C-alpha positions in Angstrom: -18.0 -109.8 -128.7 -20.5 -112.1 -130.3 -23.9 -111.6 -128.9 -26.0 -114.5 -127.5 -29.6 -113.6 -127.0 -31.8 -110.6 -127.6 -31.3 -109.4 -124.1 -28.0 -109.4 -122.1 -25.0 -110.4 -124.3 -22.9 -113.4 -123.7 -19.5 -113.4 -125.3 -18.5 -116.4 -127.3 -14.8 -117.3 -127.4 -13.1 -115.9 -130.7 -10.8 -118.9 -131.5 -13.8 -120.7 -133.5 -15.5 -119.4 -136.6 -18.9 -120.4 -137.8 -17.5 -122.4 -140.6 -15.1 -124.4 -138.5 -18.0 -125.2 -136.0 -20.1 -126.4 -138.9 -17.1 -128.8 -140.0 -16.8 -130.0 -136.4 -20.6 -130.7 -136.3 -20.2 -132.8 -139.5 -17.4 -134.8 -137.9 -18.5 -135.6 -134.3 -20.3 -138.9 -133.5 -22.5 -137.4 -130.7 -25.7 -136.0 -132.2 -26.5 -133.7 -129.3 -23.1 -132.1 -129.6 -23.5 -131.6 -133.3 -26.8 -129.8 -132.8 -25.2 -127.4 -130.1 -22.3 -126.7 -132.6 -24.7 -125.8 -135.3 -26.7 -123.4 -132.9 -23.6 -121.7 -131.8 -22.5 -121.4 -135.4 -25.7 -119.5 -136.2 -24.9 -117.3 -133.4 -21.6 -116.5 -135.0 -23.5 -115.6 -138.1 -25.5 -113.1 -136.2 -28.7 -115.1 -135.8 -30.9 -114.3 -132.7 -31.1 -116.5 -129.6 -34.7 -117.7 -130.5 -33.9 -119.0 -134.0 -30.4 -120.3 -133.1 -32.0 -122.3 -130.1 -34.6 -123.7 -132.5 -31.7 -125.2 -134.7 -30.2 -126.7 -131.7 -33.7 -128.1 -130.5 -33.5 -126.2 -127.3 -34.9 -123.2 -125.5 -33.1 -119.9 -125.3 -31.9 -120.3 -121.7 -30.5 -123.8 -122.4 -28.5 -122.2 -125.3 -27.0 -119.6 -122.8 -26.0 -122.5 -120.6 -24.1 -124.3 -123.5 -22.6 -121.1 -124.5 -20.9 -120.8 -121.2 -19.8 -124.6 -121.4 -18.4 -123.8 -124.8 -16.5 -120.8 -123.5 -15.0 -122.7 -120.7 -14.2 -126.2 -122.4 -14.4 -125.6 -125.9 -16.5 -128.1 -128.3 -15.8 -130.9 -125.8 -17.9 -128.9 -123.4 -21.0 -129.5 -125.5 -21.0 -133.1 -124.8 -23.5 -134.5 -122.1 -21.7 -135.4 -118.9 -23.0 -138.8 -117.7 -24.1 -138.9 -114.2 -21.6 -140.7 -112.0 -24.5 -142.3 -109.9 -24.1 -143.5 -106.2 -20.5 -144.3 -105.2 -19.6 -148.0 -105.0 -20.1 -149.5 -101.7 -16.8 -151.5 -102.3 -13.6 -149.8 -101.9 -10.7 -150.4 -104.4 -9.1 -152.9 -102.0 -12.5 -154.9 -101.6 -13.0 -154.9 -105.3 -9.5 -156.6 -105.7 -10.5 -159.1 -103.0 -13.7 -159.9 -104.7 -11.9 -160.2 -108.1 -9.3 -162.7 -106.4 -12.3 -164.6 -104.8 -14.0 -165.2 -108.1 -10.8 -166.1 -109.9 -9.8 -168.6 -107.2 -13.2 -170.2 -107.0 -14.9 -171.6 -103.8 -13.6 -174.4 -101.7 -16.2 -176.9 -101.5 -15.3 -178.0 -98.0 -14.9 -174.4 -96.5 -17.6 -172.5 -98.5 -20.0 -175.3 -99.0 -20.7 -174.7 -102.7 -18.8 -175.8 -105.9 -19.5 -172.5 -108.0 -20.0 -168.8 -106.8 -23.4 -167.7 -107.0 -24.3 -163.8 -106.2 -26.0 -164.9 -103.1 -22.9 -166.8 -101.9 -20.5 -163.8 -102.6 -23.1 -161.5 -100.8 -22.7 -163.7 -97.9 -18.8 -163.8 -98.0 -18.5 -160.1 -98.5 -20.9 -159.4 -95.6 -18.8 -161.7 -93.2 -15.4 -160.4 -94.4 -16.0 -156.8 -94.9 -19.4 -156.0 -93.4 -20.7 -154.8 -96.7 -24.3 -155.4 -97.5 -24.8 -155.6 -101.3 -27.9 -156.6 -103.2 -27.5 -159.7 -105.6 -28.3 -157.1 -108.4 -25.7 -154.8 -107.4 -23.3 -157.5 -106.9 -23.8 -158.6 -110.5 -23.2 -155.3 -111.8 -20.0 -155.0 -109.7 -18.7 -158.3 -111.2 -19.4 -157.3 -114.8 -17.5 -153.9 -114.1 -14.6 -156.2 -113.0 -14.7 -158.1 -116.3 -16.6 -161.1 -115.2 -19.5 -162.7 -117.0 -21.9 -165.5 -116.1 -20.7 -168.2 -118.7 -20.7 -172.0 -118.9 -17.3 -173.7 -117.8 -15.2 -175.8 -120.1 -14.6 -179.4 -119.3 -11.1 -180.3 -118.2 -9.7 -183.9 -117.8 -9.1 -184.7 -114.1 -5.7 -186.0 -114.7 -4.8 -183.3 -117.1 -1.4 -181.6 -116.6 -1.4 -177.9 -117.9 2.4 -178.1 -118.4 1.9 -180.9 -120.9 -0.4 -178.8 -123.0 2.3 -176.0 -123.0 5.0 -178.3 -123.8 3.2 -179.7 -126.8 2.6 -176.3 -128.2 6.3 -175.2 -127.8 7.7 -178.4 -129.2 5.3 -178.6 -132.2 7.9 -176.8 -134.5 10.5 -179.5 -133.6 7.9 -182.4 -134.4 7.4 -180.8 -137.7 11.0 -180.3 -138.4 11.7 -184.1 -137.6 9.0 -185.1 -140.3 10.0 -182.7 -142.8 13.6 -184.2 -142.9 12.1 -187.4 -144.4 10.1 -185.6 -147.0 11.2 -184.2 -150.5 12.8 -180.7 -150.3 10.3 -177.7 -150.4 7.4 -180.0 -149.8 4.2 -177.9 -148.7 3.0 -179.0 -145.4 -0.7 -179.0 -144.3 -1.9 -179.2 -140.6 -5.2 -181.2 -140.2 -7.1 -181.9 -136.9 -9.1 -185.2 -136.8 -11.6 -186.5 -134.4 -14.9 -188.5 -134.1 -18.4 -187.2 -133.0 -21.3 -189.6 -132.0 -24.7 -188.3 -133.0 -27.8 -190.2 -131.8 -31.5 -190.3 -130.9 -30.5 -189.4 -127.3 -29.5 -185.9 -128.4 -28.4 -182.9 -126.5 -30.0 -179.6 -125.6 -28.3 -176.3 -126.0 -28.6 -172.6 -125.0 -31.1 -170.6 -126.8 -32.5 -167.0 -126.9 -35.8 -166.9 -125.1 -37.9 -164.4 -123.1 -36.4 -163.5 -119.7 -37.9 -165.6 -116.8 -39.1 -168.3 -119.2 -37.8 -171.9 -119.5 -38.0 -172.8 -123.2 -38.8 -176.6 -123.8 -37.3 -178.9 -126.4 -38.0 -182.5 -127.3 -35.6 -185.1 -125.8 -35.6 -188.5 -127.3 -34.8 -191.6 -125.2 -34.0 -194.0 -127.8 -30.4 -195.2 -128.6 -29.8 -195.3 -132.5 -26.6 -193.3 -133.2 -23.8 -192.9 -135.9 -20.3 -191.7 -135.9 -19.0 -188.7 -137.8 -15.4 -189.0 -138.6 -14.1 -185.6 -139.4 -10.8 -183.8 -140.2 -10.3 -180.1 -141.0 -7.4 -178.0 -142.4 -7.7 -174.4 -141.1 -5.2 -173.0 -143.6 -7.1 -174.3 -146.7 -10.6 -173.7 -144.9 -11.7 -177.2 -146.0 -12.4 -180.6 -144.3 -13.3 -184.3 -145.2 -15.9 -186.4 -143.3 -17.4 -189.9 -143.2 -20.4 -191.0 -141.4 -19.9 -194.5 -140.0 -22.0 -197.0 -138.0 -19.3 -197.5 -135.4 -15.9 -196.1 -134.4 -13.2 -198.8 -135.1 -10.1 -199.4 -137.1 -12.0 -200.1 -140.4 -13.8 -196.8 -140.1 -10.5 -195.1 -139.3 -8.7 -196.6 -142.1 -11.4 -195.3 -144.6 -11.2 -192.0 -143.2 -7.5 -191.8 -143.5 -7.7 -192.8 -147.1 -10.3 -190.0 -147.6 -8.0 -187.4 -146.1 -5.1 -188.4 -148.2 -7.1 -187.8 -151.2 -8.2 -184.3 -149.9 -4.6 -183.1 -149.2 -3.4 -180.7 -151.9 -1.4 -182.2 -154.7 2.3 -182.6 -153.8 1.6 -181.5 -150.0 2.0 -183.5 -147.1 -0.4 -183.4 -144.1 0.3 -183.7 -140.4 -2.8 -185.0 -138.9 -3.3 -184.2 -135.2 -5.4 -186.7 -133.3 -5.9 -188.1 -130.0 -4.8 -191.6 -128.9 -8.0 -193.6 -129.0 -7.5 -197.1 -129.8 -8.5 -197.1 -133.4 -5.9 -194.3 -133.9 -2.9 -195.9 -132.5 -3.3 -199.6 -133.8 -0.6 -200.9 -135.9 -3.2 -202.2 -138.3 -3.7 -198.8 -139.6 -1.9 -198.0 -142.9 -1.7 -194.1 -143.3 -1.4 -192.9 -146.9 2.0 -191.9 -148.0 1.2 -188.2 -147.8 -0.2 -188.1 -144.3 1.8 -188.4 -140.9 -0.1 -189.1 -137.7 0.8 -186.6 -134.9 -0.6 -188.1 -131.6 -1.7 -185.7 -128.9 -0.7 -186.1 -125.3 -3.3 -187.9 -123.1 -6.3 -186.0 -121.5 -5.7 -182.9 -123.5 -8.7 -182.5 -125.8 -8.3 -178.7 -125.9 -5.4 -179.2 -128.2 -7.7 -180.7 -131.0 -9.6 -178.0 -133.0 -11.8 -180.8 -134.2 -13.5 -180.7 -130.8 -14.6 -177.0 -131.4 -16.0 -178.2 -135.0 -18.2 -180.7 -133.2 -19.5 -178.0 -130.7 -20.3 -175.7 -133.6 -22.1 -178.3 -135.6 -24.1 -179.5 -132.5 -25.2 -176.1 -131.4 -25.9 -174.8 -135.0 -27.6 -177.8 -136.8 -27.8 -181.0 -134.6 -29.1 -180.2 -131.1 -32.6 -179.8 -130.0 -33.7 -182.3 -132.5 -35.4 -185.6 -132.4 -34.3 -188.2 -135.2 -37.0 -190.7 -136.3 -34.6 -193.2 -137.5 -31.1 -194.1 -138.2 -31.4 -192.8 -141.8 -32.6 -189.5 -140.4 -29.3 -189.3 -138.2 -27.3 -189.9 -141.4 -29.1 -187.2 -143.4 -28.8 -184.6 -140.5 -25.0 -185.2 -140.2 -24.4 -185.0 -143.8 -26.6 -181.8 -144.2 -24.6 -180.3 -141.2 -21.2 -181.1 -142.7 -22.1 -179.8 -146.1 -23.3 -176.5 -144.6 -20.0 -176.2 -142.6 -18.2 -176.5 -145.8 -20.3 -174.2 -147.6 -19.6 -171.4 -145.0 -16.6 -169.6 -146.4 -14.0 -169.0 -143.6 -16.0 -170.9 -141.0 -13.6 -173.9 -140.5 -10.5 -171.4 -140.5 -12.1 -169.2 -137.8 -12.9 -172.1 -135.5 -9.9 -174.4 -136.2 -6.9 -172.0 -136.7 -4.4 -172.2 -133.9 -1.4 -170.1 -133.6 1.0 -172.8 -132.3 0.0 -174.8 -135.5 0.7 -172.2 -138.2 3.7 -173.1 -140.2 5.2 -171.8 -143.4 4.4 -173.3 -146.8 6.6 -175.0 -147.6 8.1 -175.6 -144.3 
């Protein structure tokens, strides 16, 4: 029997030697558990309770308590047990109902609101189950159910979800039809194209600030603006952009010519873009190494360039006042150059599983 303490002996289990306990202490991630393992290793070497307890940063009685835990549960018994706290006021059935309620969203006619707030859910739970939860407790319950208070993504009112799914599913078929018209073994690149208007009437975005405060940012009311024509290729982590005074056929033609020059030598680009008037006009003459692939209507989620614009606005362009048109041009140029300089940034934003194809096809 190994003795713990200078008084009454407490036997330590015999299946762990001092060296093994020290090896475990070096591997575990819990610092408190490591200290307790080292203290018990000292006991195994014959050290008295006072000195061993000092190694573990505890008193002698606490060391005895941990010795009992170790005897019963082994090294895992030396980990602090987190208190469970008060039991939830919501049963599992009520939690499922709350989850369904949030996922479905409110009915403006029935519930009187267009989005759920904690105060609204508190009222509904009280009426349906007779449960009285504070708004703070309800917020914690929602987080445990996997919800977070986030901004919604816009959706076109006439959008058909099945159309989006069909486009993704049929994309390889579209590619195959285009490839049959190309030389054998031609490498294929997928590009996304779109335009972004940047002007003096600029946007404000979320920012980190002290809780309870309402940070202020300048908001211009003038109307000078420019258009950034941008296209990105996720597989090559590259892009090409032009800053134009207006969005029209002439500007689009110039951008197509620039994209054609940016495509890798010998490769062919599939340019995915929406059906704006200056994208679909017969006056456009795409370069020989570029094929336009129009998106279905009201489906901006399919265009990865939309996410590029979101990143540029939130990182470089929002929360600013532009003194002149020249300042707008300079800011757009600087933002695009910074985007290209961030290795892997375009790929991380614009890569889409359904648009990944072999090289060559």
